[in-house]
KOLKOL-886242 format. One record per atom (N, C-alpha, C, CB): x, y, z; residue in one letter. Coordinates in steps of 0.2 Angstrom, whole numbers, plus 2048, in hexadecimal, padded with zeros to 3 digits. Glycine has a CB too. Layout:
! residues N
XYZa...
! end
This chain:
! residues 458
8108637A9m8128617A2m81385A7A1m8188657A0m81085779Ct81085079Bt81484F795t80984C79Bt81A84B795s81D84978Fs81B84278Ds825849791s81A842786i81783C783i81A83A77Di80F83C782i81C83377Cs81E831776s81982D773s82582C777s81682F76Ds81182C76As813829763s80B831769s811823761i81382075Bi80D81E757i81781A75Ci80D81F751y80781D74Dy809818748y804823749y805813747f80680D742f80080D73Df808806745f80280C737d7FC80A732d7FE80472Ed7FB81072Dd803800730g8057FA72Dg80A7FB728g7FF7F8729g80C801726a812802722a817807724a81080471Ba81580C727i81981172Ai818812731i818818726i81D815734v81D81773Cv81E81F73Cv822813740v819822740q81A829742q81B82A749q81482D740q82182E74Bi82282F752i821836753i82A82D753i81E837759v81D83E75Cv81F83E763v81684175Av824842765n82584476Cn82384B76En82D84376Dn81E84B772a81B851773a81A85277Ba814851770a81A85977Dc81885B783c81285E783c81E860786c80D85C788i80685F788i80586278Fi801859787i80386878Fs80286C796s7FC870795s808870798s7F686D798g7F0871797g7EE871790g7F187879Ag7ED87778Ds7EB878786s7F1879782s7E687E786s7F7878784t7FD879780t80087377Et80287E784t801872777v80586C775v80B86E772v800868770v81186B774t81786D771t81A86676Et81C870776t81C866768v81F860764v826861764v81C85F75Dv82A85C768k83185C768k834859762k83385A76Fk831853760e83484F75Be82E84C757e83984A75Ee82F84C750a82A84874Ca82D846746a82484D74Aa82D83F744h83083D73Eh82D83673Ch83883C73Fh82E834736t82B82E733t83082A730t82583072Et82F823731f83381E72Ef82F81872Df83981D733f832813728p82F80D727p82E80872Dp833809721p82980472Dl828800732l82E7FB734l8227FB731l8327F972Fd8377F4730d83D7F7734d8397F172Ad83D7FE735e842802739e840803740e844808735e83B800742l838801749l83D7FE74El8317FE74Al8407F874Dd8447F5752d84A7FA753d8477EF74Fd84D7FD74Dd85380174Ed851807752d856803747d84B80A751y84A810754y84980F75Cy843813751y84580975Dl844808765l84A806768l83F802765l84F803765s855801768s85A80776As8597FC764s85980D766n85D813766n85A81876An85F815760n85381876Bc85081E76Ec85081D776c84881F76Cc850823779r850823781r84A822784r85382A783r844823781e83E823784e83C81C785e83882577Fe83981B78Bk83781478Ek83081278Dk83A813795k82C81878Dr82481778Dr82181A787r821819794r81D816784f81A81977Ef81281877Ef81D815778f80E81C77Ai80881A778i807819771i80382077Ai80381476Fi802812768i7FC814765i80380A767i7FC81775Fc7F681875Bc7F6814755c7F582075Ac7F2810754c7F280B74Ec7EC80C74Ac7F3804750c7ED80A743n7E780B73En7E780473An7E881173An7E57FE73Dp7E57F8739p7E17F8733p7E37F273Ep7E27F572El7DF7F5728l7D87F2729l7E27F1723l7D77ED72Ds7D17EA72Es7CF7EA736s7D17E272Cs7C87EB737f7C57EB73Df7BE7EA73Df7C77F2741f7BA7EA742h7B37E8742h7B07EE746h7B17E1745h7AA7F0744q7A67F5747q79F7F3747q7A77FC744q79B7F474Cd7947F174Dd7917F6751d7947EA750d78A7F6751i7857F9755i7817F4759i7817FE751i7827F475Fi77E7F0764i77A7F4768i7827EA767i7757F076By7707F4770y7707F0776y7697F476Dy7717F377Cl7727F0782l76D7F4787l7797F0785l76A7F178Cp7667F4791p76A7F9796p7627EF796p7687FF797p76C80479Bp76D8017A2p76880A79Cp7697FD7A5a76A7FA7ACa7717F67ACa7647F67AEa7737F37A6a7797EF7A6a77F7F27A5a7787E97A1a77F7F97A6g7857FD7A5g78C7FB7A7g7848047A7g78C7F87AEr7927F67B1r7957EF7ADr7917F47B8r7917EC7AAq7937E67A6q7947E779Fq78E7E07A7q7947ED79Dy7957EE795y79B7EC792y7947F6794y7A17EC796d7A77EA793d7A67E2791d7AD7EB798d7A47DE796k7A37D7795k79E7D678Fk7A17D379Bk7987D9790l7937D878Bl7957DA784l78C7DC78Dl7987E0783v79A7E277Dv79F7DD77Av79E7E977Dv7A47DB77Dr7A97D677Br7A57CF779r7AE7D4780r7A07CD77Da79C7C777Ba7997C8774a7987C5781a7957CE774e7927CF76Ee7967D0767e78E7D676Ee79C7D3768a7A17D3763a7A37CC760a7A77D8764a7A47C8765q7A67C1763q7A17BD760q7A97BE76Aq79B7BF762k7957BB75Fk7947BE758k78F7BD763k7957C4757l7947C7750l79A7C574Bl7937CE750l7A07C474Eh7A67C274Ah7A97BC74Dh7AB7C874Ah7A77B674Cp7AA7B074Fp7B17AF74Dp7A67AA74Dp7B37B2748e7BA7B1746e7BF7B574Be7BC7B473Fe7BD7BA74Fl7C17BD753l7C27B9759l7BD7C4756l7C87B775At7CA7B3760t7CE7B7765t7CF7AD75Et7D37BB763s7D67BF768s7D67C6765s7DE7BD768s7D27CA769f7D17D1766f7D07D676Cf7CB7D1761f7D07DC76As7CF7E276Fs7C97E676Cs7D57E6770s7C57E9771t7BF7ED76Ft7BF7F4773t7B97E976Ft7BC7F9770f7BA7FE774f7B3800771f7BF804773f7AF803776h7A8805774h7A680B776h7A37FF776h7A180E773t79E815775t797815775t7A181B770t79481877Aa78C81977Aa78B81F776a78A819781a78781E770v78682376Cv77F82676Cv787821765v77A823770g773825770g76F81F773g77182776Ag769820773q76481B775q75F81A76Fq76081E77Bq75C814770a75781276Ba75180E76Fa75A80E765a74B80E76Ct74680B76Ft74480576Bt73F80F770t7447FF76Ei7437F976Ai73E7F576Ei74A7F4769i7387F376Bd7337F076Ed7317F3775d7357E876Fd7307F9774s72E7FE77As7337FE780s7277FB77Ds7397FB77Fk73E7FC784k744800781k7417F4785k747804786v74C808784v753805785v74C80F789v757805780f75E802780f76380877Ef75E7FC77Bf769806781n76F80B77Fn771808778n77480B784n77380D774k77680B76Dk77D80C76Ek773810768k78180676Di78880576Ei78B804768i789800773i790808766a795807760a79B803763a79780E75Da79C7FE760v7A17F9762v7A77F975Cv79F7F2764v7AD7F975Ef7B37F9759f7B77F375Cf7B6800758f7B97EE757s7BD7E9759s7C37E8755s7B87E2759s7C87E7758y7CF7E6755y7D27E0757y7D37EC756y7D47DC751a7D87D6753a7DF7D7756a7D97D174Ca7E17D375Bd7E77D475Ed7ED7D275Bd7E77D0765d7ED7CF755g7F27CC751g7F77D2750g7F07C974Bg7F57D774Df7F97DD74Bf7FC7E0751f7F57E2746f7F87E1756l7FB7E475Cl8007E0760l7F57E6761l7FF7DA760s8037D5763s80A7D6761s8017CE763s80B7D675Ag8117D7757g8157DD759g8117D674Fg8117E2759l8147E975Bl8167E9762l80F7EF759l8127E6766l8137E676Dl81A7E276Fl80D7E4771l81A7DC76Ba8207D876Ca8267DC76Aa81F7D2768a8267E0765t82C7E4763t82E7E9768t82A7E875Ct8297EC76Bf82B7F1771f82D7ED777f8247F5773f82A7E8779n82C7E477En8337E177En8287DE780n8357DF778k83C7DD776k8417E2777k83C7DA76Fk83F7E8776q8447EE777q8447F177Eq8437F3772q8407EE782g83F7F0789g83B7F778Ag8467F278Cg8367F8785k8327FE785k82B7FB788k83180177Ek82880078Bv8217FF78Ev81C80378Av821801795v8177FF788v811803784v80C804789v80E7FE77Ev80A80A78Al80580D78Fl7FE80B78Dl806814791l7FC80D787q7F680C784q7F680C77Dq7F1812786q7F180977Av7F0808773v7E980B771v7F1801770v7E980F76Cy7E3812769y7E2811762y7E381A76By7DC811760a7DB810759a7DB818756a7D480D757a7DF819751a7DF82074Ea7D982374Da7E481F748a7D482074Ap7CD823749p7CA82674Fp7C881F745p7CB822755y7C782575By7CB82B75Ey7C781F760y7D282B75Es7D5830761s7D483675Ds7DD82F762s7D4836756i7D383B752i7CC83E752i7D583974Ai7C783A753f7C183C754f7C084075Af7BC836754f7C383E760k7C2842766k7C6848765k7C683E76Ck7CB849761l7CE84F760l7CA85475Cl7D584E75Dl7C7852756i7C3856752i7BC858756i7C185374Bi7BA85375Aa7B385475Da7B485A762a7B184E760a7BA85B765s7BB86076As7BA867767s7C285F76Ds7BA867761t7B886E75Et7B187075Et7BB86F757t7AD86B760c7A586B75Fc7A286B766c7A286675Bc7A686D76Bl7A386D772l79D870773l7A886F777l79B87676Fn79587A771n78F87676Fn79688076Dn79087176Ad78A86D768d78C866767d787870761d78F86376Ca79285D76Ca78D85776Aa79585B772a78785876Bn78285276An780852763n77C85376Fn78185775Fq77F857758q783852754q78185E755q78084E750s78384974Cs78784D746s77E844748s78D84A745r79184D740r79684873Dr796852743r798849737i79D845734i7A4849733i79B84372Ci7A9846736f7B0849736f7B4846731f7B384873Ef7B984A72Ei7BD848729i7C484A72Bi7BB84B722i7C984472Ba7D084672Ca7D4842728a7D1843734a7DA844726s7DF841721s7E483E725s7E184671Cs7E6838723l7EB834725l7F083271Fl7E982E729l7F6830720p7FA82E71Ap7F7829716p80182C71Dp7F582A710g7F282570Bg7EA82470Cg7F581F70Cg7E7828711e7E0827711e7DC82C715e7DE820715e7D682C715k7D2831719k7CD82D71Dk7CE836714k7CC830723l7C782D728l7C1831728l7CA82D72Fl7BB82E727l7B5831728l7B282E72El7B082F722l7B1832733l7AF83073Al7A883373Bl7B483373Fl7A382F73Dv79C83173Ev79C831746v79782D73Bv799837749g798838750g79183A751g79D83D752g78F837757e788838759e789839761e783833758e78683F763n78684076An78D84176Dn78283B76En792843769g79984476Bg79D83E76Bg799847771g79A838769e79E832769e79E82F762e79B82D76Ee7A482B761l7A582875Al7A0822759l7AC82675Al79D822753e79881D752e79A81974Be791820750e79E81C747f79F819740f7A681B73Ef79981973Bf7AA81673Bi7B0818738i7B0815731i7B681573Ci7B281A72Cr7B3818725r7BA81A723r7AD81A720r7BE816720k7C581871Dk7C4817716k7CA813720k7C781D712i7C781D70Bi7CE81E709i7C1822708i7D081B704p7D781C701p7D78236FEp7D98176FCp7DD827700s7DE82D6FDs7E582F6FDs7D9833701s7E78326F8s7EE8346F7s7F083B6F9s7F18326F0s7EA83F6FAd7EB8466FBd7E7848701d7E884A6F4d7EA84D705a7E784F70Aa7E1854709a7EC85370Fa7E1857703e7DB85B701e7D58566FFe7DD8606FBe7CF8596FFl7C98556FDl7C98556F5l7C3858700l7C984F6F3l7C884E6EBl7C184C6EAl7CD8486E9l7BF84C6E3p7B884B6E1p7B68446E4p7B784B6DAp7BB83F6E3i7B98386E6i7B88386EDi7BF8336E4i7BB83D6F1d7BA83D6F8d7B38406FAd7BF8426FBd7B18456F6f7AA8476F7f7A58426F6f7A884D6F3f7A683E6F1q7A28386EFq7A18336F5q7A48356E8q7A78316F8n7A782D6FDn7A4830703n7AE82B6FFn7A5836704i7A183970Ai79A839709i7A484170Bi79783A703n79083A702n78D833703n78E83D6FBn79182E701m78F827702m78F825709m7948226FEm79482870Dt794827714t78E82A718t79A829717t78C830715l786833718l780830716l78683B715l77F82D710d77982970Fd779822713d77A827707d77F81F715y77F81A719y77D81C720y786817719y77F821722c77C824729c775825729c78082B72Bc772828724f76B829723f767822723f76982D71Df76981E71Fq76581871Eq766812723q767815717q76D811725t76E80B72At76F80D731t775808727t773812732l774814739l76F81973Cl77B81873Al76A81B738r76582073Ar76882673Dr76081C73Fr76D82873Av77082E73Dv770833737v77782D740v76F83A739k76F83F734k774844736k768842733k77A844734p77F849735p77D850733p786847732p77E855737a77C85C735a78185F731a77A86073Ca78785D732e78D86072Ee79385C72Ee78F867731e79785E729a79E85A728a7A385F72Ba79F858721a7A785C72Fv7AD860732v7B385D730v7AC86173Av7B886172Ci7BE85E72Ai7C486172Ei7BF860722i7C885D730l7CE85F734l7D3862730l7D185A738l7D4869730q7D986D72Cq7DD871730q7D5871726q7E287472Dq7E7878730q7E487F733q7ED87972Cq7DF88172Fs7DC887731s7D4886731s7DE88D72Cs7D188A735e7CA88A736e7C7890733e7C888A73Ee7C188E72Ft7BD89372Ct7B689272Et7BE893724t7B389872Fg7AC898732g7A789772Dg7AB89E736g7A8899727d7A3898721d7A389171Fd7A589D71Cd79D88F71De79C889719e7A0889713e795887719e7A3883711q7A688270Bq7A287F706q7AD87E70Cq7A2882700p79E8806FBp7A08796F8p79D8846F5p79D8746F9a79F86D6F7a7998696F5a7A386A6FDa79A8646F1p79485F6EFp79385A6F4p79685C6E8p79185D6FAl78F8586FFl78885A701l793859706l784855704s77D856706s77D85970Ds77A84F707s78285B710v78285E716v787864716v78485A71Dv78786971Ap78C86F71Ap79286C71Dp78987471Fp79886F71Am79E86D71Cm7A287371Fm7A2869716m7A6872724r7AB877726r7B1874729r7A887B72Cr7B7878729s7BD87672Cs7BE878733s7C3878727s7C2874737a7C387673Ea7CA873740a7BD873742a7CD877745l7D3875748l7D387674Fl7D9879745l7D4871754p7D387275Bp7D887775Dp7D586B75Ep7D687C762p7DB881764p7E187E767p7D7885769p7E187876Av7E787676Dv7EC875769v7E586F771v7EB874762l7F087375Dl7F387A75Al7EE86F758l7F087F75Da7F288675Aa7F9887759a7EE88C75Da7FD88575Es80488675Fs80988175Bs807887766s80587C758v809877755v80A87874Dv805870756v81087774Ap810879743p80B87573Fp817877741p809879739h804876735h80686F732h80287B730h80C86F730d80E86972Dd80E863731d81586A729d810864738i81085F73Di80985C73Ei813861744i80486173Ei7FD85F73Fi7FA85B739i7F886573Fi7FC85D733a7FA85A72Da7FD85372Ca7FC85E727a80385272Ed80784C72Dd806847733d80E84D72Bd80584A739y80684573Fy800846743y80C847743y7FA847740i7F4848744i7F2842748i7EE84973Fi7F383C746a7F283674Aa7F5835750a7F382F746a7FC835750p800835757p7FF83B75Bp807834756p7FD841758l7FC84775Cl7F5846760l7FC84D758l7F084375Ca7EA84275Fa7EA83D765a7E484075Aa7EE838764a7EE833769a7F283576Fa7F282D766a7F783976Ea7FA83C774a7F6841778a800840772a7F2845775m7ED849778m7E784577Cm7EA84F774m7E5840778h7E083C77Bh7E3838782h7DD837776h7E9836781y7EC833787y7EC83778Dy7F3830785y7EE83D78Cv7EE842792v7E7843795v7F184978Fv7E2844790e7DB845793e7D883F796e7D784878De7D883A793s7D4834795s7D882E793s7CD834793s7DD82B796p7E1826794p7DE81F793p7E7825798p7D981E797r7D6817796r7D0817792r7D481579Dr7CD81C790v7C781C78Bv7CA81A784v7C482378Bv7C6816781g7C881477Ag7CE810779g7C881A776g7D180D77Fs7D780977Es7D680277Bs7DB809785s7DA800777i7D97F9774i7E07F5776i7D87F976Ci7E37F777Bl7E97F377El7E77EC77Fl7EC7F7784l7EA7E777Cp7E87E077Ep7E87DF785p7EC7DB77Ap7E37DB788s7E37DA78Fs7E97D5791s7DC7D6790s7EB7D178Dd7F17CD78Fd7F77D1790d7F37C878Ad7F87D678Cy7FE7DB78Dy7FD7DF793y7FF7DF786y7F77E2794a7F57E679Aa7F77E27A0a7EE7E879Aa7F57DB7A0a7F67D77A6a7FD7D67A7a7F27D07A5a8017D57A1f8087D47A1f80C7DA7A4f80B7D379Af80A7E07A2i80D7E67A5i80B7E77ADi80A7ED7A1i8057E57AFt8037E67B6t8087E17BAt7FC7E47B7t8087DB7B7h80C7D67BBh8147D87BBh80C7CF7B8h8167DB7B6k81D7DD7B5k81E7E37BAk81F7E07AEk8197E77BBk81A7ED7C0k81A7EA7C7k8147F27C0k8167E57C8l8167E17CFl81C7DE7D0l8107DD7CFl81F7DA7CBl8257D77CCl82B7DC7CDl8267D27C6l82B7E17CAt8307E67CBt8307E97D2t82F7EC7C6t8297EB7D4a8297ED7DBa82B7E87E0a8217EF7DCa8297E27DFa82B7DC7E3a8337DC7E4a8287D67E2a8367DC7DEa83D7DB7DDa8407E17E1a83F7DB7D6a83E7E77E0l8407ED7E4l8407EC7EBl83D7F37E1l83A7EA7EDl8397E87F4l83E7E37F7l8327E67F6l83F7DE7F3m8447D97F5m84B7DC7F6m8437D37F1m84C7E07F1f8537E37F1f8547E77F7f8547E77EBf84F7EB7F9v84F7EF7FFv8507EB805v8497F4800v84C7E6806l84C7E180Bl8537DE80Cl8467DC80Bl8567DC806a85C7D9806a8617DE809a85E7D77FFa8617E4807l8657E9809l8657EA811l8647F0806l85E7EA813l85D7EB81Bl8607E581El8567EC81Cl85F7DF81Cc8617D981Fc8697D981Fc85F7D281Bc86C7DB819g8737DB819g8767E081Eg8757DD812g8737E681Eg8757EB823g8757E882Bg8717F1823g86F7E482Cy86E7E1832y8737DC834y8677DE833y8757D882Ff87A7D382Ff8817D6831f87A7CE829f8827DB82Dv8897DE82Ev8897E1835v88A7E4829v8847E4837t8847E783Et8857E1843t87D7EB840t8817DC843e8827D6847e8897D3847e87D7D1846e88C7D3841m8937D0841m8987D5844m8957CF839m8967DB844m89B7E0847m89A7DF84Fm8997E7845m8947DE851i8937DD858i8967D785Bi88B7DD85Ai8957D2857v8987CB859v8A07CC859v8967C6854v8A37CF854s8AA7D0854s8AD7D485As8AC7D484Ds8A97D985Ce8AB7DD861e8AB7D9868e8A67E3862e8A57D5868l8A57D086El8AB7CB86Fl89E7CD86El8AC7C9869k8B27C4868k8B87C886Bk8B37C1861k8B97CE868s8BF7D286As8BF7D3872s8BF7D8867s8BA7D5875k8BA7D687Ck8BB7CF880k8B37D987Ek8B87CA87Dt8B97C3881t8C17C1880t8B57BE87Dt8C47C387Bg8CB7C187Ag8CF7C587Fg8CE7C3873g8CD7CC880r8D17D0885r8D07CE88Cr8CF7D7884r8CA7CC88Dv8C97C9894v8CC7C3896v8C17C8895v8CD7BE891r8D07B8891r8D87B9892r8CF7B388Br8DA7BE88Ft8E17C088Ft8E37C3896t8E37C588At8DE7C7899e8DF7CA8A0e8DF7C48A5e8DA7CF8A1e8DA7C08A4l8D97BA8A9l8DF7B68A9l8D37B68A8l8E27B48A3s8E87B08A2s8EE7B38A6s8EA7AF89Bs8EE7B98A7g8F47BC8ABg8F37BE8B2g8F67C38A7g8ED7BB8B5s8EC7BC8BCs8EC7B68C0s8E57C08BCs8F17B18BEg8F17AB8C2g8F37AC8C9g8F67A68BFg8F77B08CBs8F97B28D2s8F47B48D6s8FF7B68D2s8F07B98D3e8EA7BB8D7e8E57B68D8e8E77C18D3e8E47B28D3i8DF7AC8D4i8E17A78DAi8DE7A88CEi8E87A68DAa8EB7A18DFa8EA7A48E6a8F27A08DDa8EB7AB8E6a8EA7AE8EDa8E37AE8EFa8ED7B58EDa8DF7AF8EAf8D77AF8ECf8D57A88EEf8D37B18E6f8D87A38EBk8D679C8EDk8D979A8F4k8D97978E8k8DF79D8F6k8E279C8FCk8DE79F902k8E979E8FDk8DC7A5900l8D77A9905l8D17A5906l8D67B0903l8CE7A3901d8C77A0901d8C8799905d8C579E8FAd8CE796905a8CF790909a8CF791910a8D578C907a8D3797912e8D3799919e8CC79B91Ce8D879F919e8C879F917v8C27A191Av8BD79A91Bv8BE7A5914v8BE795917n8BA78F918n8BC78C91Fn8BB78A912n8C378C921l8C5789927l8C278D92Dl8CC789927l8C179492Cl8BE798932l8B7798932l8C179F931l8B479592Dk8AD79692Ck8A9792931k8AA794925k8AB78C933q8A7787937q8A778A93Eq8AA780937q8AD78C941p8AD78F948p8A9796948p8B479094Bp8A9799943l8A67A0943l89E79F943l8A87A493Dl89C79A93Fd89579893Ed893796945d894793939d897791948f89578F94Ff894794954f89A78A952f899799954s89979F958s8937A3957s89F7A3958s8927A4951n88C7A994Fn8857A5951n88C7AA947n88579F950k87F79B952k87E79B959k87F79494Fk88379B95Dr88379B964r8817A2967r88A799968r8847A7964n8827AD966n87B7B0964n8877B2963n8797AD95Fs8727AF95Ds86D7AB960s8727AD955s86E7A5964s8697A2968s8687A696Es86C79A969s8627A6971p8607A9977p8637A697Dp8587AA978p8657AA982n8687A7988n8637A898En86F7AB98An8627A2992p85D7A3997p85F7A899Cp85C79C99Ap8667A899Da8687AD9A2a8677B49A0a8707AD9A3a8687B599Ak8667BC997k85E7BD998k8687BD990k85A7B8996a8537B9997a8517BB99Ea8507B2994a8547B79A3l8537B89AAl8557BF9ACl8567B39AEl85B7C19A9a85E7C89ABa8597CD9A8a8657C99A9a8567CC9A3a8527D199Fa84B7D29A3a8527D0998a8497CC9A6l8437CC9AAl8437D09B0l8407C59ABl8437D79AFi8437DB9B5i83C7DD9B7i8477E29B3i83A7DB9BDl8337DC9BFl8337E19C5l82F7D69C1l8307E69C5p8307EB9CAp82D7E89D1p82D7F29C9p8307EA9D7e82E7E89DDe8277EC9DEe8337E99E3e8227E89E0s81B7EB9E1s8177E69E6s8177EC9DBs8147EA9EBp8107E69F0p80A7E39ECp80E7EA9F6p8097E49E6e8027E29E3e8037DB9E0e8017E79DDe8097D89DFy8097D19DDy8107CE9E0y80A7D19D5y80F7C79E0i8157C39E2i8177BE9DDi8137BF9E9i81D7BE9DBi8207B99D6i8217B39D9i8267BC9D2i81E7AD9D8n81F7A79DAn8247A39D7n8187A39DBn8247A49D0g8297A09CCg82A7A29C5g8277999CCg8307A19C2i8327A39BCi83579D9B8i8377A99BBi83279B9B3t8357959AFt8377979A8t82F78F9AFt83D7959A6i8407979A0i84279199Ci84679C9A0i84078F997q842789993q84678B98Dq83C786990q84B78798Bs850789986s84E785980s857787988s84C78897Ae84A785974e84978A96Fe843781975e84C788969g84B78D963g84F793963g84478E961g84C798960s84F79E95Fs84C7A3965s84E7A1959s8477A1968s8447A596Es8427A0973s83D7A896Bs8427A397Al84179F980l83B7A0983l8477A1985l83779B984p83079B987p83279D98Fp82C795987p82E7A2991v82F7A4998v8287A499Bv8327AB999v8277A19A1q8217A09A5q8227A39ACq81E7999A6q81E7A89ADi81E7AC9B4i8177AA9B8i81F7B49B3i8187A89BEt8127A69C2t8137AA9C8t81179F9C4t80D7AC9CBg80D7B09D1g8067B19D4g8107B69D1g8057B69D9a7FF7B79DCa7FE7BF9DCa7FE7B49E3a7F87C19DCi7F67C89DCi7F47CA9E3i7F07CA9D7i7F77CF9E6n7F67D19EDn7F27D89EDn7FC7D29F1n7EB7D79EBa7E77DD9EBa7E07DB9EDa7E77E09E3a7DC7E09EFs7D67DF9F2s7D17E09ECs7D47E39F8s7CC7DC9ECg7C67DD9E7g7C87DB9E0g7C57E59E6g7C37D99DCy7C47D69D5y7C77DB9D1y7BE7D39D3y7C57E19D1s7C77E69CCs7CE7E89CDs7C37EC9CCs7D07E89D4n7D77EA9D5n7DC7E49D3n7D87EC9DCn7D97DE9D4t7DD7D89D2t7DF7D89CBt7DA7D29D4t7D97D99C7q7DA7D99C0q7DE7DF9BDq7D37DA9BCq7DE7E59C0a7E27EB9BEa7E97E99C0a7E07F19C2a7EB7E69C6s7F27E59C7s7F57E09C2s7F27E39CFs7F17DB9C1f7F37D69BCf7F57D99B5f7EE7D09BBf7F07DD9B2e7F17DF9ACe7F77E49ACe7EB7E39AAe7F87E79B1k7FE7EC9B2k8057E89B2k7FE7F09B8k8057E29B5l80B7DE9B5l80C7DB9AEl80A7D89BAl8067D99AAv8077D69A3v80A7DB99Fv8007D39A1v8077E199Fa80A7E799Ba8117E899Ca8057ED99Ca8137E89A3h81A7E99A4h81F7E49A1h81B7E99ACh81D7DD9A1v8217D899Ev8217D9997v81D7D19A0v81B7DB994a81B7DB98Ca8207E198Aa8147DD98Aa8217E698Ek8267EB98Ck82D7EA98Ek8247F1990k82F7E4991l8367E3992l8397E198Cl8367DD997l8407E398Bp8447E2985p8447DA983p84A7E5985p8437D897Dg8437D197Cg83D7CD97Dg8497CE97Fg8397CF981y8337CB983y82D7CD97Fy8327CD98By8297C897Fg8227C897Cg81D7C497Fg8237C7974g8187C6981v8137C2985v80F7BE980v80E7C7989v80F7B7981s80B7B397Ds8047B2980s80E7AC97Ds8037B1986s7FC7B1989s7FD7B2991s7F97A9988s7F77B4994s7F77B599Bs7F07B399Es7F97BD99Cs7F07B29A4s7EA7B09A8s7EA7B29AFs7E87A89A7s7E47B39B2v7E47B59B9v7DE7B29BCv7E47BD9BAv7DE7AF9C2d7D97AC9C6d7D77B19CBd7DA7A59C9d7D17B49CAi7CF7BA9CEi7CE7B89D5i7C87BD9CBi7CB7B29D6k7C97AF9DCk7CF7AD9E0k7C47A99DCk7D37A99DDq7D97A79E0q7DF7AC9E0q7DC7A19DDq7DE7B19DCk7E37B79DBk7EA7B49D9k7E37BB9E2k7EA7AF9D5t7F07AC9D2t7F07AE9CAt7F17A59D3t7F67AE9C8f7F77B09C1f7FC7AC9BDf7F87B89C0f7FC7AC9B7g8017A99B3g8027AD9ACg8007A29B1g8097AE9AAi80A7B29A4i80F7AE9A0i80E7B99A6i80D7AC99Aq8127A9995q8157AE990q80E7A3992q81B7AE990a81F7B398Ca8247AF988a8227B9990a8277B3983r82D7B0980r8327B697Fr82B7AE978r8397B3980y83E7B8980y8437B697Ay8427B7987y8457BC977s8497BB971s84F7C0972s8457BC96As8557BE971s85B7C2972s85B7C896Ds8617BE972s8587C7967g8587CC962g8527D1963g8577C995Bg84F7D1968g8497D696Ag8437D4966g84C7DC968g8427CF962n83C7CD95Fn8377CB963n83D7C8959n8317CD963r82C7CB968r8267C7964r8287D196Br
! end
């Protein structure tokens, strides 16, 4: 369900309709009329913030122009340019247009476009009034267009048929010519009575003649918007048949509301169905509303970011405060531990005094001892070799050891085998590692270079 506040202006009076529209059901919650000079008071006291406007200015321009179908995407710009060319006095204005058919000109097919132009002066004053009261105007429609769309909805079975539609507004009647389901021509005639008078029939016939001669349109019938629908043709001094019609969507609306408030009702229903079609909302105001929405969204975003930053700042301040509190407690504890610190410094001084002899002793004990190296050099007694000499040098963390001797074995192979057996034995001794070894097969002499480390590293 959509709730809409629709306002109608005709230059002297204001009509307000607050309606709820849900599908094919229209419910009018409020409808009243007051003079235009009371608009400020009404807007300042009402709770509604968003409105649609239906206006019926005394003067406007309507033209028929022809544009190539291929330029359809550029119609908005082309139509505006043509309207300004036809009416140079228009400086600030809004337009809407409808494609009512096609025409062949010089063997080329053109779209027939009905253009309606409205000066922004009247609308700017109204919009300023709403803006001053903090109200937002969603759309602005010309009353003839929204009323035409409402009456034309009763002819959906044959929408392409040309017709002339008749509707009554306060102080005047609207004669609306439609072709192919779109508004093509508007004529406003003064009238003090909602019923058709002889002068009204005369004006209708004159409008029909204008359609025949100038617009090249031949309406098949006249349809008048009335509170009840009758299927029979009404006898009337018209050149076309006439009948009355009422859209089914208004069936639940009181007849007096329909008769008195047809313009704001039609605008409300048109807004629900197709809000952007036929709008004459000035482009400057539309841009202003868009910028206002963007600024509001930006302000809201900045507010949210400010809240987040504030929360982060408060959290960080709490963390800093807690750290300061802990630091204060630690300082308090340290200030009361002077005796412990003095005892620690005394012990540290004693350790430093003992450190040098301990380091010397550790270094001495960690250095290899030649006596230990010689004691660890255990060679089994064997007739296969003779040890002629053992040389041990003291240097670094390991001691070079050189073993020389002779092999007592017959044959080259036995000599080599006995030598390798001796080298393998030395390599297995604790703390020893063989660096190199050599044997002279002919002389049967050998030499083994090894290194001894008291830590057992080879």
